[in-house]
C-alpha positions in Angstrom: 0.0 0.0 0.0 1.3 3.4 -0.9 2.0 5.9 1.9 0.8 9.5 1.2 3.6 12.0 1.8 3.9 15.7 0.7 6.7 14.7 -1.6 4.6 12.1 -3.3 1.6 14.4 -3.4 3.6 17.1 -5.1 5.1 14.7 -7.6 1.6 13.4 -8.5 0.2 16.9 -8.9 3.1 18.2 -11.0 3.2 15.2 -13.5 2.7 16.3 -17.1 1.9 19.7 -18.5 -1.7 18.9 -19.3 -3.9 16.9 -16.9 -7.6 16.0 -17.2 -9.8 16.1 -14.2 -12.9 13.9 -14.0 -16.1 15.8 -13.1 -18.6 14.7 -10.5 -21.2 17.5 -10.5 -24.4 16.6 -12.3 -26.4 19.8 -12.7 -28.7 19.5 -15.8 -29.3 23.2 -16.4 -26.0 24.9 -15.9 -23.6 27.2 -17.7 -20.8 24.6 -18.0 -23.0 21.7 -19.1 -21.4 19.8 -22.0 -18.4 22.2 -21.9 -14.7 21.9 -21.2 -13.0 24.2 -18.7 -9.3 25.0 -19.0 -7.4 26.1 -15.9 -4.4 28.1 -17.4 -1.3 28.2 -15.0 1.2 30.9 -16.0 4.2 29.0 -14.7 5.9 25.7 -15.6 4.9 22.2 -14.3 6.4 21.3 -11.0 6.6 24.9 -9.5 4.6 26.2 -6.6 1.9 27.9 -8.8 1.5 24.6 -10.8 1.3 22.4 -7.7 -1.3 24.6 -6.1 -3.2 25.2 -9.3 -3.6 21.4 -10.1 -4.9 20.7 -6.7 -7.3 23.7 -7.1 -8.5 22.4 -10.5 -9.0 18.8 -9.4 -11.2 19.6 -6.5 -12.9 22.6 -8.2 -14.2 20.1 -10.8 -16.4 18.4 -8.2 -18.3 21.6 -7.6 -18.8 23.4 -10.9 -22.4 23.1 -11.9 -22.8 21.4 -15.2 -19.9 19.0 -14.6 -17.4 20.2 -17.3 -14.4 18.3 -18.0 -11.5 20.3 -16.4 -8.0 20.3 -17.7 -4.9 22.1 -16.6 -2.6 23.8 -19.1 0.8 25.3 -18.3 1.9 28.4 -20.2 5.2 29.7 -18.7 7.8 32.2 -19.7 8.7 35.8 -19.1 8.1 35.5 -15.4 4.5 34.4 -15.9 3.7 37.2 -18.3 3.2 35.0 -21.4 0.4 33.1 -19.9 -1.1 36.2 -18.4 -1.1 38.0 -21.8 -2.4 34.9 -23.6 -5.4 34.8 -21.3 -6.5 38.4 -22.1 -5.4 38.6 -25.7 -5.9 35.2 -27.3 -7.9 32.8 -25.0 -11.6 32.4 -25.7 -13.8 34.9 -24.0 -16.7 32.5 -23.5 -15.9 31.4 -19.9 -14.1 28.2 -20.9 -10.7 29.4 -19.8 -9.8 30.6 -16.3 -6.3 31.7 -15.3 -4.6 30.6 -12.1 -2.0 33.3 -12.1 1.0 34.3 -9.9 2.8 37.7 -10.1 0.2 39.2 -12.5 -0.8 42.0 -10.1 2.8 43.3 -9.8 3.4 42.9 -13.5 0.4 45.0 -14.3 1.0 47.8 -11.7 4.7 48.2 -12.4 4.5 48.3 -16.2 3.3 51.5 -17.7 3.8 50.3 -21.3 0.5 50.1 -23.1 -0.7 46.6 -23.9 -3.2 45.4 -26.4 -5.5 44.4 -23.5 -5.2 46.2 -20.2 -4.9 43.8 -17.3 -7.3 46.0 -15.3 -10.1 45.0 -17.7 -9.8 41.3 -17.0 -12.4 39.7 -14.9 -11.2 39.0 -11.3 -13.0 36.0 -9.9 -10.9 35.5 -6.7 -7.5 36.1 -5.2 -5.4 34.6 -2.5 -3.0 36.6 -0.2 0.5 35.1 0.0 4.1 35.4 0.8 7.5 34.1 -0.2 10.0 32.2 1.9 13.7 32.8 1.4 16.2 30.0 2.0 19.9 29.2 1.3 22.4 26.4 1.1 24.1 25.9 4.5 27.5 25.5 2.8 27.7 29.2 1.9 31.0 30.4 3.5 31.6 30.5 6.5 28.6 28.2 6.9 25.0 29.1 7.8 23.8 27.7 11.0 21.0 30.2 11.5 19.4 33.2 9.7 21.6 35.8 11.4 24.6 34.2 9.9 23.5 35.6 6.5 24.9 39.0 7.5 28.5 37.6 7.3 28.0 35.2 4.4 30.5 35.2 1.5 30.0 34.0 -2.1 26.2 34.4 -2.1 24.7 33.7 -5.5 21.0 34.7 -5.8 18.9 33.0 -8.4 15.9 34.5 -10.2 13.4 34.3 -13.0 13.8 37.7 -14.7 15.1 41.1 -13.9 11.6 42.7 -13.8 10.0 39.8 -11.9 8.8 40.7 -8.3 10.7 37.6 -7.0 14.0 38.8 -8.3 13.6 42.4 -7.2 12.6 41.3 -3.7 15.5 38.9 -3.4 17.9 41.7 -4.4 16.3 44.3 -2.2 16.5 42.1 0.9 20.2 41.4 0.3 21.1 45.0 -0.5 19.3 46.3 2.6 21.3 43.9 4.8 24.5 44.8 3.0 25.1 41.2 1.8 27.4 41.1 -1.3 26.1 38.7 -3.9 26.1 37.7 -7.5 22.9 37.4 -9.4 21.9 34.8 -11.9 18.5 35.0 -13.5 16.5 33.6 -16.4 15.4 30.4 -15.0 12.0 29.4 -16.5 10.4 28.6 -13.2 11.1 27.5 -9.6 11.7 23.9 -10.6 14.6 25.0 -12.8 16.0 27.4 -10.1 15.6 24.6 -7.5 17.7 22.2 -9.6 20.4 25.0 -9.9 20.4 25.3 -6.1 20.9 21.6 -5.8 23.8 21.7 -8.2 25.4 24.7 -6.6 24.9 27.0 -9.5 23.0 29.4 -7.1 22.8 29.2 -3.4 19.9 31.5 -2.4 16.4 31.6 -3.6 12.8 32.1 -2.5 9.6 30.1 -3.1 6.0 30.5 -2.0 4.8 28.3 0.9 3.4 25.3 -1.0 6.8 24.3 -2.4 8.8 25.6 0.6 6.7 23.5 3.0 6.2 20.6 0.7 9.6 20.3 -1.0 12.3 22.5 0.5 11.7 21.7 4.2 11.5 17.9 3.9 14.1 17.5 1.1 16.7 20.1 2.0 16.2 21.7 5.3 15.5 18.5 7.1 18.8 17.0 5.8 20.8 20.1 6.7 21.5 21.0 3.2 19.5 24.3 3.3 18.2 26.7 5.9 15.2 28.9 6.0 16.0 32.6 6.4 12.9 34.7 6.5 9.6 35.5 4.8 7.8 38.5 3.5 5.2 39.7 6.0 1.7 40.5 5.1 1.4 44.3 4.7 -1.6 46.4 4.0 0.2 49.7 3.6 0.0 50.5 7.3 0.8 47.5 9.5 2.4 44.0 9.2 0.9 40.6 9.9 1.8 37.0 9.8 0.4 35.5 6.6 -1.8 32.5 7.2 0.6 30.2 5.2 3.3 31.0 7.7 1.5 30.3 10.9 3.5 27.7 12.9 6.6 28.1 10.8 9.7 28.9 12.9 11.0 31.8 10.8 11.1 35.6 11.3 9.5 38.1 8.8 12.1 40.1 7.0 11.8 43.3 9.0 12.3 41.5 12.3 15.4 39.7 11.0 16.7 43.0 9.7 16.2 44.5 13.2 17.9 41.5 14.9 20.9 41.9 12.6 21.2 45.7 12.4 19.7 46.7 15.7 17.3 49.1 14.1 14.2 49.2 11.9 14.7 49.2 8.1 14.3 52.5 6.3 15.1 54.4 3.2 14.2 54.1 -0.6 15.0 50.4 -0.8 12.7 49.7 2.2 9.9 51.8 0.6 10.3 49.8 -2.6 10.2 46.5 -0.7 7.0 47.6 1.1 5.4 48.8 -2.2 5.9 45.4 -3.8 4.8 43.2 -0.9 1.7 45.3 -0.3 0.6 44.4 -3.9 2.3 41.1 -4.6 1.5 39.6 -1.2 -2.1 40.8 -1.1 -2.8 39.2 -4.4 -0.2 36.5 -4.9 -2.5 34.0 -6.6 -5.3 35.3 -8.8 -8.1 33.4 -10.4 -9.0 35.4 -13.5 -11.0 35.3 -16.7 -10.5 37.2 -19.9 -12.3 40.6 -20.3 -16.0 40.4 -20.9 -16.3 36.8 -19.8 -20.0 35.8 -19.3 -21.2 36.8 -15.8 -22.8 33.4 -15.5 -19.3 31.7 -15.8 -17.8 34.0 -13.2 -20.7 33.4 -10.8 -20.4 29.6 -11.4 -16.7 29.5 -10.7 -16.9 31.7 -7.6 -19.7 29.6 -6.3 -17.6 26.4 -6.9 -14.5 27.9 -5.1 -16.7 28.7 -2.1 -18.0 25.2 -1.9 -14.6 23.7 -2.5 -13.0 25.8 0.3 -15.3 24.2 2.8 -14.7 20.6 1.7 -12.9 18.5 4.2 -11.2 16.3 1.5 -9.8 19.4 -0.2 -8.6 20.8 3.2 -7.0 17.6 4.1 -5.2 17.2 0.8 -4.0 20.8 1.0 -2.5 20.2 4.5 -0.9 17.0 3.4 0.5 18.5 0.2 1.8 21.9 1.3 0.9 22.4 5.0 -1.9 25.0 4.8 -5.3 25.6 3.3 -5.4 28.5 0.7 -7.7 31.4 1.7 -9.6 32.8 -1.4 -11.1 36.2 -1.3 -14.1 36.0 -3.8 -17.0 38.3 -2.9 -18.8 40.4 -5.5 -16.5 43.4 -4.8 -13.3 41.6 -5.9 -13.3 43.2 -9.4 -13.4 46.7 -7.9 -10.9 45.8 -5.2 -8.3 44.5 -7.6 -8.7 47.3 -10.2 -8.3 50.0 -7.6 -5.2 48.2 -6.1 -3.3 47.9 -9.4 -1.7 51.2 -9.0 1.9 52.3 -8.2 3.0 55.9 -8.1 5.0 57.0 -11.2 7.9 58.0 -9.0 8.1 54.5 -7.3 7.7 52.7 -10.6 10.6 54.6 -12.1 12.8 53.9 -9.0 12.0 50.2 -9.0 12.5 49.9 -12.8 15.9 51.7 -12.5 16.8 49.4 -9.6 15.8 46.3 -11.5 18.0 47.2 -14.5 21.0 48.1 -12.5 22.0 44.5 -11.9 24.8 43.5 -9.6 28.0 42.2 -11.4 
């Protein structure tokens, strides 16, 4: 008999780039009757967005009225931007494609370049607040035994997905504020590729969202002494900090508390302002369930209703806990569209500062 483990669960969820999900709902008069629903994930198979998106799709299928056949399609590249643009510009607008996106909020708010389809016109079904967990190999000189040791680390090599990606910018900001000297290697197609680079010593510091940190990094690397958790991005609403739900019970400090422990004072300055700007938006809406502009209201209502029912399902909750150690919290009331569209704003001055910082890469 097979024993269920987080590692096994993650492997099963990540298998293949396109996976069919068997429906169990049987409504006779519903929007999705005799239709197929595609869940578009904007990152590669095996990464945290994919792992979470596949579990989401599989359980959602049991609650969508009309019992559509649900499939998951990965469309990665450009730090998630390719899948995001495809959803709005090319995907059918008939409710048969829904995006499970990561990083899309920051990409939209930070990019003033006109696009054929403005992200603010997409239909926002639900979103999930989130965070990122930062970790490093323990063999970084002179050896990392705890997070405070990062302040005297030598030979740090930070990995990333793309210079304008929020993950990359936050990784660099946190190191620069602490005064850690580092090299920067970017362009990995997804977290799975960066994770492999970390294993091979090509990079030695990276960050991932809680599903893969708790489901892969902790059991496969931290537990063996090969890596150490450093800190996480706190929840931030523009005024105060909070512990994200995904980090409850995890023995790590939020970044600003680790900074104070190392430096003896609170962080401040332009880099700190940039950091808070990004986590306020990226963390508030880390995962987004989105449809193309002008998708039928009936499809939006149906998916939102299914998410609400799924969220209360014990089988779904149990599998979430076994797979990545927490149950996602989706915000999905009727005001979501207005909330998101109003939030997708960064001042021109801050946008320019962050863009200049992103392009001025460390050598």
